[in-house]
C-alpha positions in Angstrom: -26.8 47.2 -13.9 -27.4 43.8 -13.6 -26.6 41.4 -16.8 -27.8 38.0 -18.6 -24.4 35.6 -18.7 -25.6 33.6 -22.1 -24.4 30.2 -22.3 -24.6 28.6 -25.6 -22.5 26.4 -27.7 -23.2 23.5 -30.2 -24.5 19.9 -28.7 -22.3 18.1 -26.3 -20.0 21.0 -25.7 -20.4 21.1 -22.1 -22.9 23.7 -21.5 -24.9 22.6 -19.5 -22.2 21.4 -16.6 -20.6 24.3 -17.3 -24.3 26.2 -16.6 -24.3 24.5 -13.5 -21.1 25.3 -11.9 -21.8 29.0 -12.7 -25.2 28.5 -11.0 -23.1 27.3 -7.6 -20.7 29.7 -7.7 -22.0 32.0 -4.8 -19.7 34.4 -5.4 -20.8 34.5 -8.9 -24.1 35.5 -7.1 -26.2 34.6 -10.6 -30.1 34.0 -10.7 -31.0 31.3 -13.4 -33.4 32.4 -16.8 -34.7 29.0 -17.0 -36.2 28.6 -20.5 -39.2 26.3 -22.1 -39.1 23.4 -23.7 -42.0 20.5 -25.0 -39.0 17.8 -25.4 -38.9 14.8 -23.0 -36.7 15.1 -20.1 -33.6 13.8 -19.8 -32.0 11.1 -17.5 -30.1 13.4 -15.2 -32.4 16.7 -16.1 -34.4 18.5 -13.1 -37.4 20.3 -14.0 -36.8 23.9 -13.4 -32.8 23.5 -13.6 -32.5 22.8 -17.1 -35.8 23.3 -18.7 -39.0 24.2 -17.7 -40.6 20.5 -19.1 -43.5 21.9 -20.5 -46.4 20.8 -23.1 -47.5 22.2 -27.0 -51.1 23.5 -24.9 -49.1 25.7 -21.9 -47.1 27.0 -25.1 -50.1 28.2 -27.2 -51.0 29.6 -23.9 -48.3 31.6 -23.3 -48.1 32.6 -27.1 -51.9 33.6 -26.7 -50.3 35.7 -23.1 -48.0 37.4 -25.2 -45.0 36.1 -23.0 -42.7 34.2 -25.7 -39.5 36.0 -26.3 -38.5 33.7 -28.3 -39.7 30.4 -30.3 -37.8 27.8 -32.6 -39.0 24.4 -33.9 -36.8 21.3 -34.3 -37.9 18.8 -36.2 -37.1 15.8 -34.6 -37.2 12.0 -35.4 -39.8 11.6 -32.5 -41.9 14.7 -33.9 -41.6 18.7 -33.6 -40.0 19.4 -30.4 -40.3 23.3 -29.3 -37.9 25.7 -27.0 -38.3 29.1 -26.1 -38.2 32.0 -23.4 -41.0 33.5 -21.8 -40.9 36.5 -19.9 -43.1 34.9 -17.4 -40.5 35.0 -14.7 -39.8 38.3 -13.2 -36.3 39.2 -13.5 -35.1 42.5 -12.0 -31.9 43.7 -13.8 -31.7 46.1 -11.7 -30.7 44.3 -9.0 -29.4 41.4 -10.3 -27.3 39.3 -12.8 -28.3 36.5 -14.5 -27.4 33.3 -16.7 -29.2 31.1 -19.0 -28.6 28.3 -21.6 -29.5 28.0 -24.8 -28.1 28.5 -28.7 -27.5 31.0 -31.2 -30.7 32.0 -31.9 -32.4 32.2 -29.1 -29.3 34.3 -27.6 -29.5 37.0 -30.8 -34.0 37.2 -29.7 -32.8 37.3 -26.2 -30.0 40.3 -26.5 -32.0 41.7 -29.1 -35.7 42.2 -26.1 -32.9 43.3 -23.5 -30.5 45.0 -25.0 -26.9 44.3 -26.2 -25.8 46.2 -23.5 -27.2 43.4 -21.2 -26.3 40.4 -22.8 -22.8 38.9 -22.5 -22.5 36.0 -24.7 -20.5 33.0 -23.1 -19.6 31.1 -26.6 -18.3 27.5 -25.9 -16.2 25.2 -27.8 -15.4 21.8 -28.6 -12.9 19.5 -31.3 -16.2 18.2 -33.9 -15.0 14.8 -33.0 -14.4 15.4 -29.0 -17.9 16.2 -29.0 -19.6 13.6 -31.4 -17.8 11.1 -28.6 -19.4 13.1 -25.2 -22.7 12.9 -27.2 -22.3 9.0 -28.0 -21.3 8.9 -24.3 -24.1 10.6 -23.1 -26.7 9.0 -25.4 -25.7 5.3 -24.3 -26.3 6.4 -20.5 -30.1 7.1 -21.6 -32.6 4.6 -20.3 -33.7 4.5 -24.4 -30.7 6.0 -26.6 -32.1 8.5 -29.2 -29.0 7.7 -32.0 -31.2 9.3 -34.7 -31.7 12.2 -32.8 -27.9 12.8 -31.5 -27.5 12.8 -35.0 -29.6 15.1 -36.4 -28.6 17.6 -33.4 -25.1 17.1 -34.2 -25.5 17.5 -38.2 -28.0 21.0 -37.4 -24.8 22.7 -35.2 -22.8 22.8 -38.0 -25.8 25.3 -39.9 -27.4 26.8 -36.8 -23.3 27.7 -35.9 -21.7 28.5 -38.8 -18.9 30.5 -38.5 -20.3 33.6 -40.8 -23.5 33.3 -38.2 -20.9 33.7 -34.9 -18.9 36.5 -36.9 -22.4 38.2 -37.8 -23.5 37.5 -34.5 -20.0 39.4 -32.9 -18.9 36.2 -31.3 -15.3 36.6 -30.8 -14.4 35.3 -27.5 -14.6 31.3 -27.3 -14.4 29.4 -24.5 -12.3 26.3 -25.2 -13.7 23.1 -22.8 -10.6 21.0 -23.6 -10.7 20.8 -19.9 -13.8 20.9 -18.1 -12.2 23.1 -14.8 -9.5 25.5 -16.6 -12.9 26.8 -18.7 -15.0 27.1 -15.7 -12.5 28.6 -14.0 -11.6 31.2 -17.3 -15.7 31.7 -18.0 -15.8 32.9 -14.2 -12.7 35.3 -14.2 -14.6 37.0 -17.4 -18.1 37.3 -16.0 -16.8 38.8 -12.4 -15.2 41.5 -14.9 -17.5 41.8 -16.5 -20.1 42.3 -13.5 -18.0 45.2 -13.1 -18.4 46.9 -16.3 
């Protein structure tokens, strides 16, 4: 039986880098489940890899067609940005394992939709001071840095990933990303073990 290995955590924990590494690992053979967003693409992102970048009109069409599994709207300093998962791509859990990336709320919705036995949480943690520095470094590298949005995201994570919410969701295992290579190695071993279960 295939599983969905769901990578999530607060902003600037290295989720995107870890996700890409897992996707590139041929031994894992994971297929992508790529979420959608209406936010602008960032430097270094590739459409169809981190997200399917879309607009409000396409989101409305997909919702009308009943294809949206979960949706989150964030009021940013640049307007409303939507993030959502759609059942638009074929997912064959009878034969394949998948991975996707997101946040706690989307993880809960995906787990509810596909079943607790099929969705495995991969929760990434980084100490808040280090996380803030990473966020600042990433924002500085953008052509048009959005520092106010970076701060909003950082503060919103405190509520979105509050410890009581993580415990309610049954998130006990945490992968601490102090050393990226070591963290990826631990996650890879964990995924291989879970594939056998």
